[in-house]
Each structure stands twice: as structure tokens, then as C-alpha cells.
N, C-alpha and C positions, 0 to 999 in steps of 0.2 A: 713825268714824261717831258722830254725836251721839245721845244718848238723848233721849227726849221731854222729860225734865225739863231737860236742858241747853238745849233749844230755847226754853224759856219765858223771855221777856225780862221782867225784874222791873220792873213798873210797877203802881202802885196802881190797882185797878179803880175806875171811876166809879160812884157810887151811882145815877146816872141815865143809862142807855145812850142813845146817839145814836138819833135817829128813823130808821126805815126810809125809803128814798127814796120820795117821793110821785110817782105817775105824772104826767107833764107833757109838753107838746110839747118836742121837742128844740130847745134854744136854739142860736143861731149859735155855732160854735166860736170861741175866741180864738186868733188867729194869732200864734204866737211867732216863726216864721221861715217861709221859703218851703217848708220840708219838715217843719214841726212845728206841730201845733195841740193845743188842750186844750179840753175841754167839761165843764161841771158836770153831774153826774148826780143829786146830792142832797146831803144834809147830810154834809160831809166827804169826798165822793166826786167824783173827776174822771177822765174818760177822756182819755188822751193818744193822739193819732193821729200817727204818723210815716210819712214817705213815702220810698220808695227805688225806683229804676228797676231792674227785674229782666229778664233777657234773655227769658225765656219768658212773662212776665206784664205787662211794661210798668211804668208807675208804680203801685206797689203800696202801699196803706195798711195799717198794722198797729196794733192796739190794745194799750194797756196801761192799768193802773188805778193811780190815786193815792189812798191812804187817809190822811186827815189827822185827827189826834186829839191834843189837848192839847199842841200845839207840836211833835209828832213826825209823821213821815209814812213810809208804806211804799210802795214802788214795785213793783208786780207787773208784771214784764217791763219791760225798758228799751226805749227807742227803738232804731232800727237801728244807730246809730253813736255813738261817744263824743262827737262834736261836738253832736249832737242832745241827748244826755243832759246835757251841760254846760249847755245853754240851759234845759232843763227843771228841773234841780236849782237853778239860779240863780233861776228864776221862782218856784219854791216858797218859797225863802227871802225873796225880795224882795216878793212879792205876797200870800203866805199867812202869812208870819211863822212858818214851820215849817221843820224840818230833816229831810231824808230820812235815816233811821237804818237802814232795812232795805230790801234788794232781794230779791225772790223771782223766780227764773227758772223758768218753767213748762216749758221744755224747752231743748234745746241749739242751736236755730237762731238766726241773728243777729237776727231780729225779737223775740227774747226776752232775749238777753244781749249784743247787739252794743255796748251802751253800758256794759257792766259794768266795764271797766277804769277809766273815768272815775269811776264810783261808788266803786270801791275806792280810787282816788287820794284821794278825799275822806273816807276812813275809814268808809264805809258797809258794814255787815255784809250778807253775801249767803247765801242759802239755795236749795237745789235738791235734787231727787231724786238719790240716789246714782248712778243710771244717767246722769243729766245731767252730773254731775261727771266720770264716766268718759268720756262722749262728748266733752265739751269738751276734756279732756286729749288724747284721740286726735286731735281736729281741730286742735289747736294754738290753740284759742280761750282767752279769759280764763276762768279756772276759778272757779266758785262756791266760797266758803270752807267752807260748812257743808252736809254731806250728811244727808238724812233717808231713812228706809226706810218707804215707803208712807204714813206719817202723821206729822205734826208740827204744832206750834203756835208762833206767835210773837205777841207783844203789841206794839202801837204805841199809846202813850197809853192810852186806855181801851178800845181795840178789840182783840179777840182774832181772829186770823186762823188758820183751820185749813187746813193743806196736806194734800192727799189724792191719792194715786195710786189711781185707781179701776180702771184697766186701760189697755191699749194702744189706740191708735186712729190719729190723724194721725201719730204717731210712737210709739216704744216707751217713751218716758219722759215723756209729758205729764201734768203735775200739774194739778189744779184747786185753786182757793182759795175757801173759804167764809167769809163774814163773818156769824156767826150772829145778832148783835144787829140787823143790817140786813137779813138774809135775802137777801144778794147773793152770787151765784156768778160768779166769774171762770172761765169755761170754757176760755179761750184757744183755740188752734187745734184742740182736740178738738171744738169746737162750731162749727157753721156759722151764719151769719146767716139770718134768716127769708127774705131775698130771694136767697139763694145759688142759683145754677143748677148748680153742680158742686162737687166735693169739694175743689178746690184741689190743692195739691202732694201727691201720694200715693206718690212714689218710695220713701219710707221708712215708709209706713203699714202697719199691720196691718189689712187690710181684712176679714179673717175675724172678728177679735175686736172691731172697732170698734163694731158694732151692740150687742153685749152690754154694752160699756162705757157706751154712752149709756143703755141701759135701766137700768143700775145708778144712773146719775146721776138718772134720773127717779124711781126709788124712794127714793133717799137725800136728794134735794134737791127733792122735789116741792112744797115750800112756798116755793120761791125767788120773790121778788118782782121781781128784776132779774137778768138773765144777760148777761154781756159775752163776746162771741166774740172770737177772735183777729183777725178781719177783718170789717168791716161793722158795722151798727148794733146796739146792745144791744136787748134785748127781754125777753120772758117765756119761759114753758115752750114756746112755739111754736118756739123755736130748737132745742130738743132734738127736737121732732117733725119739724122740717124736716131735721135732720141724719139722722135715721132714714129719712126718706122718700128722701133722696138715696142712702143706702147700700142700701136695699132695691131702689130703682130700678136701681142698678148690678147687683145680683144677678140681677134679672129680665132685664136686657139681656144679661148673660153667658149666662144659661140659654137664652134665645131664640137667641142666636148659636150656642151649642153644640148645640142640638137639630137632628136631621136634618130635612131638608125632606120632608114627606110629601105 
């Protein structure tokens, strides 16, 4: 397991940090292929959206984040497949003039590390929670190279990215990634979008601890200007409120079902 010091990528800090993303109407995404799109979110920030047909959910979109600084880039979660990852990595080099040097997998599902083998083939370093490494090995998936324990940091160009395991929720190994200079939180599948009507896939969720995990996110990242969920549109702190609302609604529904009819 790597120490925190070993996780620091040696890059000179910029004297002028990048500007936080300014609120603006969502632009039309750039279509890279029939199952991959990318959307600018702000200075050096891009959301990638990849699609895959799932048996229980149909055509499903998953989000990842691209952070670009000083000719380097970090990919927070890969697209679903190696083929999609190849298209995205090529686009970053050809259109942004940057090279992806770091991949962070926020948990072990294929919407986070399905394209990891392609990234490794290109020499990209990968990071994940120690549990994610264990789960990937057990599932026979491509395994992230560097494991962290609850908290770690990586640098890409001038940007510092903080990797934090706040607690279980959607799964037992969901990391979040905080970009302090931009006040951007990548919540991944731990966080639902503001328009979500349900909690999504919960077969591996810790539904008892999930609400407390979201409450800790609210306390620790209450100054977030932008939050990116694992699925659906980015937004602000209302995404955390909506996730809590869905979780509490589930508890009320269970309590009502379990109560005797009087």
C-alpha cells in the first residue's frame, strides 16, 4: 500500500491557480462516437459521458471527469469499455494537446474501471481505494496499480486532487475526488443527480450507512461549487440533498410497509 507521500506526483505548483468553474447553461456535448460524448464544465474540466446497454436498465449513461492542467490530464473514472477509453484518450491528445497521466477509479464497477486496461496499455498510472483493488482482483477485472487507504492526493500539472473515502453507500468502496482550487467534487455513484427518481443499482449498497456518508459530504464539502454524480447532470449541493431525500424516502416506505395495519 502506498503512503500519502508516495502518492504525491512531483509537479511544480502554479503561482496562479485555475479559476473555479463559472455557472453557465449546459453546452451541447461533443459527440466522439455513438456511445461516447464529452462536455466542457469550466476551465480545464470536462465531463465524459459513455453509454452501455444494461439488462435491467436499458441504455445507461455514466459520467467521468477529465481534469486538464499544464499539458497533463487526470481521468476520474474511465468509460465503460476499453474501446471507448481509446477514443477518449486519443481525443485528449489530439484536441486538448494533453496527455492523460493518471486514472482514478472511484469504485470497482465497469462504469469506473471498464476502460482501465487501455489506460494501462498506454502507460497511465492508476489509483483506487485498497478495497477497490481487492474487489477488482476478486472479479477478474483490470486491477488499479496503486492502492490508498481512506485518503490520498495526486497532482496533475498545477492541480491537486484529493481522494477521500468518506464512507460506504452505493457500494462499500466508493471514493470521492475533491479539487480544492476549483471547489469541484466528483461524487460518482455515491451521489444521485437532482432529477433522480430512485437510488439506482443497490444490490451491493450499504443502505444503512449511506445517509450518514452523504451527511459527512455535506459537512466536509459544503463549499462545493460543482458536484458531478456518477449518472445524470452535474449541479450543486442540491445533489446531496436529493440523495438524502431518496434515502430517507426509502426508509419511510420500509417503515410504513413493516407497520401493522391498525
